[in-house]
MITORMAR-871333 format. One record per residue (C-alpha): residue in three letters; y, x, z. Coordinates in steps of 0.2 Angstrom, whole numbers, plus 5000, padded with zeros to 4 digits. Example, Ala and Ser with C-alpha at 12.3 -4.5 7.8 and 13.67 -1.06 7.14 Angstrom:
REM MITORMAR-871333
Ala497850625039Ser499550685036
REM end
This chain:
REM MITORMAR-871333
Met482150454947Thr482150464928Ser482450594917Ser483550554902Pro483750634884Thr484650824884Gly485550894869Ala486350844854Ala484850824844Ser485350634840Thr487050664833Ser487550754815Ala487850934815Val489551014815Pro489751104797Glu490251254805Thr491451404801Tyr492051454819Ser490851454830Pro491351414850Arg491151614855Arg492251664840Ile493851554843Ala493651604862Glu493651784854Ile495151724842Leu496151634857Gly495951794867Gln494751694881His493251724890Pro491451664881Pro491051474886Thr489451464893Ala487551414885Glu488051234893Gln490051224887Glu489451284870Glu488151154870Val489551024873Ile490751094862Arg489651094849Ala488850914851Gly488850834832His489350664827Gly488850524839Pro488950474855Val488650574870Leu488750574887Val489450744898Val488850754917Ala490050874922Gly490050924940Ala491350954954Gly492251114947Ser491351134933Gly492551174920Lys492651024913Thr494551014907Glu494151174901Thr492751124888Met493350964883Ala494951074874Ala493851194870Arg492851044862Val494450994851Val495051134845Tyr493251174839Leu493251014829Val494951054823Ala494451204818Asn493051144807Gly494051024797Val493050904807Val494250794811Arg496250804809Pro497250834827Glu497950654826Glu496050604823Val495650634842Leu496050514855Gly495850584874Leu495850464889Thr496050494907Phe496550414924Thr498050504930Arg499850554921Lys499550724928Ala497850744921Ala498350674904Ala499750814902Glu498750944909Leu497550884896Ser498550874883Gln499651044885Arg497951134886Ile497351084870Arg499151084859Ala499251244866Arg497451314860Leu497751244842Ser499651324841Arg498651484846Phe497451464835Gln498351414818Gln499651564822Arg498051694826Ile497251654810Ala498651664801Glu498851844809Ile497051884803Glu496851814788Gly498751884784Gly499351694778Glu500651574788Ala500051444801Asp499751254794Gln501351164798Asp500851014794Ala499351024806Leu500651094821Ala501650964819His500250834823Gln499450824838Pro498050724847Glu498550554857Ile497950614873Ser498450474887Thr497950364902Tyr496550234903Asn497850104908Ser499250154894Phe498150144880Ala497549974884Ala499249934888Ala499849974869Val498149894863Ala498649734873Ala500449734867Glu500249764849His498849614847Ala499449514861Leu499949364852Arg498349354839Val497449294859Gly498649174866Gly499549354877Asp501249394878Pro501749564872Asp503349564879Ala502749564896Ala503549664910Leu502349774922Leu502049734941Thr501949864952Asp500749844967Ala502349824977Gly502949704965Ala501249594965Trp501149584984Gln502749514983Leu502249374972Ala500649354981Asp501749345000Arg502949234991Ala501549124982Leu500649105001Arg502349075011Ser502948935001Trp501148864998Gln501248665002Asp499148625004Asp498048665018Leu497148805019Ala495648795031Thr495948985038Thr496549055055Arg496949195046Lys498749275046Ala499949295032Pro499749465030Ala497749485029Leu497849315017Thr499149415005Thr497949555005Ala496449465001Leu497349364989Leu497549524979Gly495849574981Leu495149424977Ala496349404960Ala496049594955Gly494049574955Val494149414943Thr495349504933Glu494449654934Asn492749574929Val493449494913Leu493349314923Ser494249154918Ile494949074937Ala493948924931Asp492149024927Ala492449094945Arg492748944953Glu491048854947Leu490149034950Leu490749004967Glu490148824967Asp488348874963Leu488449004976Leu488848904989Thr487648774985Asp486248914983Leu486748965001Ser486848775009Ala485848665000Lys484148705007Ser482848605017Pro482448665035Ala480748745038Pro479248635044Gly479448615063Ser481348725065Arg482548635077Ser483748725067Lys484248575054Gly485648685046Pro486148865039Ala485849015051Lys487249045060Asp487649225050Val487349125035Ala488348995041Ala489849105042Ala489549165023Ile489649025015Ser491248975027Ala492049145018Leu491249085001Ala492448895006Glu493949015011Arg493749104993Arg493548954984Glu495348894990Leu496149044988Leu495749044969Asp497048884971Leu498149014975Val497549164964Glu497849014948Ala499548974955Val500149174955Glu499349164939Gln500349054932Arg502049124943Lys501649294934Arg501649184915Glu503449094919Leu504249264925Gly503149374910Leu502249514920Val500649584919Thr499749704932Phe498949844925Ala497449754928Asp497949604918Gln498449744903Val496449784901Ala495849624903Leu497049554889Ala496649744880Ala494649684882Arg495049504873Val495949604859Ala494349694856Arg493049554857Gln494249424848Val495049524836Pro493649664827Glu494949704813Ala495949794828Gly494249904835Ala493949944817Gln495950014812Leu495750114830Arg494050164825His494650224811Ala496150294817Tyr495450394831Arg493650474823Val493250584840Val493550494856Leu493550594872Leu493250484891Asp493650564904Glu493250544922Phe492450404915Gln491450364932Asp492950294938Thr493150174924Ser492949984929Val492049854921Ala493349784911Gln493649954904Leu492049984898Asp492049804892Phe493849864881Leu493150034876Ser491349974871His492049834861Leu493249934851Phe492050114849Gly490250064856Thr488949964851Ala489749804854Ser490949844840Gly489449814827Glu489650004825Ser488450134833Gly488850314833His490250344834Ser490850514840Val491350464861Thr491250604873Ala491050544891Val491350644904Gly490750614924Asp490150654939Pro489050534945Asn489250604964Gln490850574965Ala491050394959Ile492050354976Tyr493350194969Gly492150064969Trp493549994980Arg494650004969Gly493749914954Ala492850064948Ser490850044943Ala489650144949Ala488550104935Ser489850154921Leu488950314917Lys487150234914Arg488050104906Phe488950214894Arg487250264887Glu486750094885Gln488250044879Phe488850194866Thr486950214854Thr486750344842Ala486750274824Asp484850264825Gly485050144840Ala484550284854Pro485350264870Ala486750394871Pro486050594877Thr486450674892Leu487250844892Asp487850954909Leu488951084915Thr488251144931Thr489351284932Ala490451284949Trp491851374944Arg492751334961Asn491551364975Asp491151514984His489151524986Gly488951455003Ile490051285000Leu489151264986Arg487651264996Leu488051135008Ala488851014996Asn487051044985Ala486151005002Val487350845005Ala487150764987Ala485150794986Pro485050594991Leu486250554977Arg485150664964Ala483450574969Thr484150394967Ser485250444949Pro484550314936Phe484750494924Ala484350674928Val485650744939Arg485850964941Glu486351054955Leu487651154953Thr487651324954Ala488951434957Arg489851554943Pro489651744940Gly490551834954Ala490751704964Gly491051774981Pro489951734998Gly491151595006His491351545023Val490751395030Arg490951355050Ala490451205059Ala491051145074Leu490851025089Ala491950995102Ser492050865120Thr493850775113Gln494650725097Pro496250835105Glu494950985107Glu494450965090Ala496250965082Glu496551135092Glu495051205083Val495551155068Ala497351255070Ala496551395076Phe495451395059Leu496851365049Glu497651505060Gln496151635054His495751595037Trp497451535030Arg498651685022Arg500351565021Gly501251605005Gln499651664996Asp498251545000Thr498151354999Ala497651245014Ala497251065016Val496450945031Leu495550815021Cys495450655034Arg494150505031Asn495450395037Arg496950415043Ala497050375061Gln496350545061Phe498150595057Arg498950585074Pro498050705084Leu498050845070Ile499950835068Glu500450845088Val499251005087Phe500151085072Glu501751045079Ala501351105096Arg500751285088Gly501951315076Val500751255059Pro501751215044Tyr501051045040Arg501450915027Val500750735026Leu500450675007Gly500650495002Leu501150325008Gly499850305022Gly500250445029Leu501950445029Leu501650265037Thr500850345054Cys502350485057Pro503150455074Glu504950435068Val504450315053Leu503450215064Asp504950185079Leu506250145059Arg504549995058Ala504649935074Ala506449915075Leu506549835059Arg504949715064Val505749665080Ile507649605070Asp506449525058Asp505549435070Ala505849405091Gly504049355093Arg503449545090Gly503649605108Asp502349735106Gln503349835094Leu504749815107Val503949905119Arg503350045106Leu505450045106Leu505550055126Thr503950175130Ser505150305119Leu506550295131Asn505350385144Leu505350245159Gly504550235172Ala503150115177Ala504150045190Asp505650005177Leu504349915163His503649815176Ala505449775180Leu506049725164Ala504549605163Gly504949515177Phe506649485171Ala505949435154Arg504749315167Ser506149245176Leu506949195159Gly505349085157Arg503749115150Glu503949055133Val505549185133Pro505049315120Leu505449515128Val506549515112Glu507649395118Ala507549445135Leu508249615132Asp509549545122Ala510049445137Leu510049585151Thr511649645158Ser511849795169Ala512149665186Glu510449575181Ala509649755178Glu510049825195Ala509549655204Gly507849645196Gly507349845201Leu507949945185Ser508350115190Ala510150165182Ala509450295171Ala508050155165Thr509750015164Glu510850155152Arg509250185141Val508849985140Leu510749925137Arg511250045123Leu509450015114Ala509949825116Gly511549845109Gln510849955095Leu509649805090Arg511149685091Arg512149795079Leu510749815068Arg510249645066Gly512249595061Leu511649705044Thr510249605039Gln511249555024Leu511349715017Ala510149775003Leu508349815011Pro508650005006Glu510550015014Leu509549935030Val508350055033Arg509650215033Ala510850085044Ala509250075056Glu508950275053Gln510750305061Ile511050175073Leu509450225083Gly510050395081Val508250455073Asp509150555059Leu510250665071Glu508450675084Leu507650765070Thr508950865062Ala509050945081Arg507350985083Tyr506951025064Gly508351055054Pro508950995038Ala507150975032Gly506750865046Arg507550715036Ser505950745025Arg505150605029Leu506350485033Asp507150525016Ala505550485010Phe505250315020Ala507050275013Glu506250294996Val504750184997Ala506050055005Ala507250084988Gly505650074976Tyr505049904986Ala506749834981Gln506749904965Asp504949854959Ala505549674967Ala507049664955Ala506049694939Gly504949564945Ala506449444945Leu505949424964Arg506949464979Pro506349564992Thr506549515011Leu506249605027Gly504949525034Ala503749565015Phe504149735015Leu503449755032Asp502049675030Trp501849775015Leu501849905024Asp500649865037Ala499549835025Ala499449985018Thr499250035034Glu497949935043His496849935027Glu496350115024Arg495950075005Gly497249935007Leu498749944993Glu497950024976Gly499050184972Ala499750194990Asp498450334994Ile498150424977Ala499050584978Glu499750694964Asp500550834972Glu500050994970Pro499151104982Glu500251244990Thr500451395000Asp501951385011Val501151205022Val499551135026Gln499250985017Leu498750835028Leu497650675017Thr496450575013Ile494850625005His495150484993Ala496850574987Ala496050724987Lys494850694970Gly495350804958Leu496450944971Glu495551094976Trp496251234992Asp495751394995Val495451345015Val494751145019Ala494351065036Val493550905036Pro493450835054Gly492950685060Leu491050685057Val490350575069Glu489350455063Lys490150245061Gln491650335054Phe490950495041Pro489950395038Asn490950235038Tyr489650075044Ala489949955058Ser488049915061Lys486950025075Pro486050135063Gln483850135065Asp482750275071Asp482750335053Leu484650345052Ser484750155037Val486050065042Thr486649865035Asp488149805029Asn488849625028Ala489849695010Trp490349555000Leu489649395014Thr491249395025Ser492549475015Ile493749335008Gly494749474997Glu492949524989Leu492349454972Pro490449424977Tyr489149534967Pro488449384961Leu490049334950Arg490349534944Gln489949604928Asp488949734936Ala487849614946Ala486249714937Asp486649884947Leu487249824966Pro486149764980Ser485549584976Leu485649414987Asp483949334982Val484249144989Ala483949044971Gly482049034975Ala482349004995Ala481748834999Thr482148825016His483648895025Gln482549005034Asp481949075017Val483949105015Ala484249195032Ala482749325027Ala483349345008Arg485249385018Glu484349505029Glu483549575014Phe485149595007Arg486049685020Gln484749805021Ala484949845003Ala487049845006Gly486749975020Ala485750075008His487350064995Arg488650095009Leu487950255015Ser487750304996Glu489750264995Glu489950375010Thr489050525004Arg489950534989Leu491250544999Ala490550695009Tyr490150774992Val492150764987Ala492550835003Leu491550985003Thr491851034985Arg493751054985Ala493551224995Lys493551364987Arg493151524999Ala493051455019Met492751275026Leu492751195043Val491651025046Ser491850975063Ala491850835076Ser492050795092His490850685105Phe492550585110Arg493550505097Ala494850385103Gly493450275111Lys492850265127Thr490950315124Pro490550455113Leu489750445095Pro488350545088Pro488950685077Ser488650635059Arg487150665047Phe488450775037Leu488850895050Leu487050915055Ala486650975039Ala488251085036Ser487551155054Arg485751215047Leu486951305031Ala488451355041Asp488851525044Glu489251505061Cys489151365072Arg490551365087Pro491051295098Trp489651185100Ala489951045114Glu488250985124Ala488150815121Pro488850685138Glu487950615150Asp487350445148Gly488750345153Ala490050455152Glu491750405148Asn492950495136Pro494150615147Ala495350645134Leu495950455140Glu495850475157Ser497650625156Glu498250535140Arg500050505141Ala501250385130Glu502250495117Trp504050515123Val505450545111Pro505650735114Asp506950835122Val508350875107Leu509450975120Gly507951085125Ala508651225135Arg510451185132Arg510351025143Pro510851095159Ala512551135153Val512851005141Glu512750875156Lys513550985166Ala515150965154Ala514550785153Arg514850775173Ala516450855173Val517350725159Leu516550585168Ser517150655185Ala518850685177Glu520650605184Pro521850525172Ala523450605171Glu525050555163Leu525450635148Ser527050735145Glu528150735127Asp527650915130Ser526050965137Arg525951155132Asp524251095126Pro524151095105Val522250975106Val523050885117Asp524950845108Arg523750815095Trp522550675100Arg524550595108Ala524850585089Glu523350535082Ala523850375095Arg525250355090Leu525150335074Leu523650195076Leu524850085086Ala525950095074Glu524750045063Arg524149895073Asp526049855076Thr526549845058Arg524949775047Glu525449665032Pro524149525026Glu523149635012Glu522049615000Val520249605004Ala518749704997Ile517349584995Ala516449714984Gly514549744986Arg513549604995Leu514149505009Ser513049335016Ala513649175013Ser514249165032Ala515249335029Met516149235015Met516549085028Ser517449195039Leu518249265026Met518949095022Ser519249055038Asp520149215043Pro520649335030Ala521249485041Gly520149465055Phe518849475039Ala519549625032Leu519749715051Gln517849695054Arg517349755037Arg518149925039Arg517849945057Pro516349835061Val516049775079Pro514649685085Ala514849475088Lys514249465107Pro512649335107Thr512849165114Val511649055122Gly512148935111Ala511849075097Arg510149095104Arg509548925105Gly510048885087Thr508749035085Arg507548975093Phe507848805087His507748865067Ala506148955071Trp505348795076Ile505948685063Gln504948835050Glu503448805063Tyr503348625060Tyr503548615042His502248725040Arg500848625050Ala501748465046Ala500348395039Leu499148435052Ile500248325067Asp501048165066Ala502748135069Glu502248075086Asp501348225090Ile503248325090Ile503648265106Ser502048275116Gly502048475114Val503848485119Glu503948505137Glu502448605137Ala503248725123Val504848775132Pro505148725149Ser506648825152Asp507748745139Ala508148545141Asp509348565129Leu508148625113Val506948485120Gln508348365115Leu508648445101Arg506748425095Glu506848245100His508648215089Phe507648305075Ala505948195078Ala507048035074Ser508048095061Pro507448045042Trp507148235039Ala505448235049Gln504748115039Arg505248225020Thr504148355015Pro505248505006Val505048594992Ala505748775000Ile505948805020Glu507048965027Thr507249045010Asp508149205005Leu509349214989Leu510349314982Thr511749254969Pro513149334960Val514849254963Gly516549344958Gly515949524957Thr515049484975Ile513149464979Val512849334990Arg511549335001Cys510949135006Arg509849085019Ile509448915015Asp508448825028Ala507748685019Val507948615001Phe507048414998Pro506748354983Asp508248204980His507748024980Glu509147934976His509248064960Pro507848114952Gly507448274947Gly508848334959Phe508648424977Ile509648434993Val510048585002Val509948555019Asp510948675033Trp510148655051Lys511548645065Thr511648655083Gly513348665088Arg514648505086Pro515248425069Pro517048485060Val518548375069Asp519448375053Ala519448385035Gln520248565036Glu518748645045Leu517548545035Ala518448645020Val518148805026Lys516348745031Glu515748685016Met516148845006Gln514248885014Leu513448745006Ala514348774989Leu513648934990Tyr511848874994Arg511948734981Leu512348854966Ala510949004973Trp509748854972Ala510248784954Arg510248974948Glu508448994956Arg507648814948Gln508548834932Val509348674936Pro511248614933Leu512348624947Glu512748464950Gln510848404950Val511048494966Arg511948404983Ala512148485001Ala512048425018Phe512148495035Gln511248415047Tyr512048415067Ile510648395075Gly511048255089His512148155076Asp511348035066Glu512048055047Pro512048205039Ile513848265031Tyr513748295012Ala515148445007Gly514848574995Met514948494977Leu516248604971Thr516148684954Glu515648854951Asp517548894945Glu518048834960Ile517048914971Val517749084963Glu519549004964Arg519548984982Leu518649144987Ala519849254978Val521449164985Ala520749185003Ala520449384999Gly522449394992Arg522149394976Pro522349224967Asp522449274949
REM end
């Protein structure tokens, strides 16, 4: 460990009228500590303040601003303060404004004058890093070739843009990874390139150099292997995948420029370019802001550091600007989000004093949050971090008057038993309504057993963050239903819905048998749709199971018929059709809807983000986005960064990453086992060291050699390697260093978790987690056990070969019985109704209820008999297919709109669905096979449907099979006469007969129109498709033709060549509004 200078000796002293203590006295506050006073008094020049967890950095920064203003060093408006979240910025701003106002008023009272109204009218500029960068970028963008009017693209919008780029990519991608994983990797790689201020060309060149360094080697003398070692070959393959993904990154960047969109990372990168290329911009800002405060500096990215150093640091050409950076190297936990753990060290190098010396370092080490026992444990866990820090980091000391604190360590046998211990600890130490409490988890997989126990024991809780919301059972059910209607091949999600029906094992087996009887290629979703009560009975399903399964099938059919709805409306419809809302309300009362409402807000936000980015949200992309948020613990930026305030009426359940910056009276940290916390994949050595692949195989991560902070990261030294064996040895050395780096990251995360508690903390684990075999207790838990006030329970280690006992008794999670004790009475009433004999109703039944029923029935029958043509309401959103229904039968369409009845599914409809799915698959892989190969696999693919085989053969013989579409299976929304029409376009091809034009093709598997009248109705669909595509590509409508291709009939039927006015007029006439 190397020490750094302390104190502010190298900075210019402040001429002092009011000392920090005198200002505190005037404001009626506690006097600052000696450390705080030193920071407050720091003179003009850069200074790094290492502020430990809970050490009062916000209070100290506010006091420094008041001190500088009070002593006439700066005016309030000459102070710039930057932090990461809007919440933190608002807190710092409010505190500074209140102090300055109070100080001016108190001085006026003491000196008998009036407060300086001019000073009160001006306030410091307190902002987030991103907002400040965005303002600089917007003001000077034109000077560096940027777009000053670009709109902000949110994380959800960026996901949709990347997903669309990936799904419409026409070139081959040499990868077996699925679309959602590729989208996540694409976004990660794009962010890495942007955050490290690289051009895509530079990144591509550096990747090529790295590939050459790894692969262009000679075999070792006498070696049988002539090529790279297996593990090195895997790293080379991952680099090659990144190289291909860079083409997609470039396509996404081009699309963002076309749409006028930027991400936060783009704004920071553009601002950094401004700072480097427009020196007068920096000079202007240095003149405007004579004092700069940088909060949470350990979380800044390479681009942010580059931006700030060119504005206010040595790179600006002017050393010694008054910049105070505050941070804690032990809390640098956002490296996965682009932050550089070396930011604090690099601050001292890039913000030098006027005489060229590194910025001095000051400390804040009094912990105002934690009681003694908790602080003792946190200091012990952080000891390895202090030992390896590039500058001195001191232990935290407890505040004067701090309590003893209570730390309990517990080791249970199974995860459910550990959850019971967590609940018991909270019941013992948390005083509801007085104290705040939280359970902090390393990953979201830990939430579920805790939730089950909390609900069983009546512990009120709330899950924070999007990631936690997505693991709630009711949200999982909604996601499963939506996935099933979007993708008929997702039988796994249907199984989740089936298990919630409380079916027996025999019933599930019978249902699976029915699916197999339809053909081995028939998806379970389609089998459920085809099931009848007679087939269910013949297949061996019980009567109760038959009723439940057929009800679910009907619910899914209804929901499938509503997919034309906007995404938020579809989510609401799903919860109502499945009855999830009623179930939760019956169980929990009105509060039971809270998570459903939160999920609906997520859907609405996703759709809104799409609209802001000129995108059209699809259900599939939305569900993929949710999968990424669920599967990748640190996946979607912002998904788990909560800004919720601690509450006294519930226990808050969240991840540790989301907990940074928050504090609670009582905290539990469960799941402290090796391989999970600390998290790593390799087998630990006897000294507990581990290895890690880091960027070697993660295609969504920018390789360390391409990063600007590469000097502070583990190095893969292969440039001097002569043979493949030398490269393999260098790789192993890198993995050892990367393992140590990963353990440091995990230790920082543990330190953050342990410093959240004020007075009581539980740290716990269980030998068995979700798998069969046990895991040893974490090194962090063992450290706690040596310092804890109590260690109970502490389960004995399981015997060799022992398996998880919780798995033996584990049962599927059924839907809770919402009737509870009322069930016998309700069932008795239901049986009475079902067994009642129908009776003739006399004109006077002498029963007012029956008389009312009879009167209502008469009114309904009269309405049916006297119904006259009416104007059809077509406002809102409709599909192009619905518009065709309007054209063919306006009255039937109106009735269906008022009282929707699901259409009965047909074999032909199912065959059409499967044919469309095959067409989509064919075009996605068309570049990989010849037309002759289409036929060869047909018999094996769907042996149960000869008609479908014939359809494929007919398509293979058509000219479309030899052409390359520009788009397939495209969803577009377009306004027509006040109605938003959803157009599901099967395929679009270039129009070779009219260069620059397009042909929209709709595949049909039925019969062609028999006459002109039928074609006139059907062509409305093509007319709407033409209009939507012309608007999508911004080309004249006459440049878009459209055709029906009836598979099995040679020639396409070109139709729909209507103008926009003709389309609107025809629809108005059909709707009864010819004017």
